[in-house]
N, C-alpha and C positions, 0 to 999 in steps of 0.2 A: 636812636633820638637822643640828640646832644642838650637839648634844653627842654626839660619838661615844664618848667614854669612857665615859659613863653607859651609852649602848646596848651597848657591849661587856660592861659589868659585868651588865646585865640578862641579855644572851644567855649568857652563861657560868653564871649562876645557872640559867637555865632548861634549858642542857644537862645539867649536873649532875642537875636534877629529872627530867628525862625518862630519862636513862642509869639512875639506880636505879630508876625506876618498870618501865622496859622489863625490867631484871633481876629484880625482884621478879616479874613474871608467870611467868617461868622457874623461879624459886626462891623459895618462900614465906619462907624462913629470912632473908630479907633485910628483912623488915618493920621490923626496929629501925633499919635505914639509911633507910628511906623516913621513919619518925617523926623521925629526927635532922635530915633536911633540910626537913621541914615545920615545924620549930622554928626552925632557923638561916635558912632563906630570908625567912620573915616579919620577923624581926629586921632583917635588911639591908635588906628592902624598905620598913620604917618609917623607917629613916635617909634613904633615897634621896627616898621621897615627901616627907617632912619638909622636906629641903634643897632639891628641885626641883618640887615638886608632882608632879601625875600625868604620868607619861612618855608624852606626848602623840607624834601621828606626826610633827608638824613637830620635835619636840625630839629625838626618839630613832629615827625612822624607824617604817614600818607594822609589821616584823617584831619590833623590840624592844618595841614598845607593846603588840602582841598577846601577847607573853611576858611583859611585866610584869602583865597580866591573868591569865596562866596562874599565875604564882607566888602572886598573892593568891587566886585561886580555889582553890589548895591549903592556903591559910591556915586550915583549919577551926577550928583550935584558938584561932583569934582573930576570932570574929564581927564585934566591935567595929571591928576594923581593915577586915575586909571591908566593911562598911557605910560606911566614911569613905572607902575607895576609890571604893566604887560612888556615893556621892554627888558625889566630884570627877570620875568620869568622865560621870555625867550632866550636869554643867555644860559639857562639851565636846562633848557629841554633836551638837549642832546646828551647830557649826563643822566637822565632819566630823573631828574630831581624835582621834576614838575610834571602835571598831567597835560598831555597835548591836548585833551578835549577842554580842559580849564583854560587854556590858551586860547583855542577856538571860541568859546564862548565870550571871553573877554575881549578879544579883537572884533568880535560882532557888535558888543555892547558899546565899544569906543566908536566904532564906525557909526552906528546909528545915532548915538549921543552928538556926534559931529554931522549929522543931517546926510550922512552917504549911506551907499546899499552896502548890507553885510555880505558876507562872503561864505559863510556855513550854514546860513539859515537856521540860526538858533533864536531870533529874536521874533516876538509874536505881539499883537495888539487885538483888542476886540474892534471889529468894524460897527457902523450903527446898527447894523442888525443883530448884534451881539454875538456874532459869529467869530471865532477865533482863526485870525488870518496873519500868515508870515509877513513880517516886514519886507521890503524890496531887497532882491538878492542879487547881486553883480553874476554875470555869466551863470545862469540858472542850470544851464545843461551840465556843467562840470561841478554842481553842487556835491554830489554823490561822492564823486572822486576826491574832491577836497576832504571831504568829512571821513573818507576812510583813511586818508594820510593823517588824520589826527586821532585816530582810534575811535572813531564815533560809528554809531549805528546810521542807517539811511534816513535821509530827510523824510520819506514816506512814513517810516515806522516812527520816527521821532515825532514827528507832526500829530500821528494818530495816539501815541501815548501821552503827549502832553494834552491834546484836547479831552481826552479819557480822564486824566487826572485832574484836570480843571474841573471837568463836569461833575465829579464826585468830591471837590474840595480836598484834593491830596497836596495841591501846592501852596 
């Protein structure tokens, strides 16, 4: 790890992100706090990405690199920034400097945010009956093949885990 200070900054931002989201699961009145962090964290990440480039594994370590992705994943109010970071991440994938799964999740998030079908099946929503349902997937028949290419578990297993974790409040 070449930049421990940057890693610590990212980890602190991600900690705050996750704490407010966990609290929100128990208290929906905290929605405004989630919104606030979803505005402030992308602003900070833009500064960091502009200064250092994408926080790769060799730059900040595996954990901080993953949490940098998480912060961008939650930047839904700025799809252009998400796309910019996705392009930076894709440049690093062959060198092993970023997680393929992180790229898959952000790819789906960008597609969904642009009103398009996702390709890895990572994005879900609650339908009117309260059931967790996958957002539309392009070429559903090949979802698991694409997920394997990105070092991800099968769609069926992911869907089951996601449903179970939400049911017990782990997300």
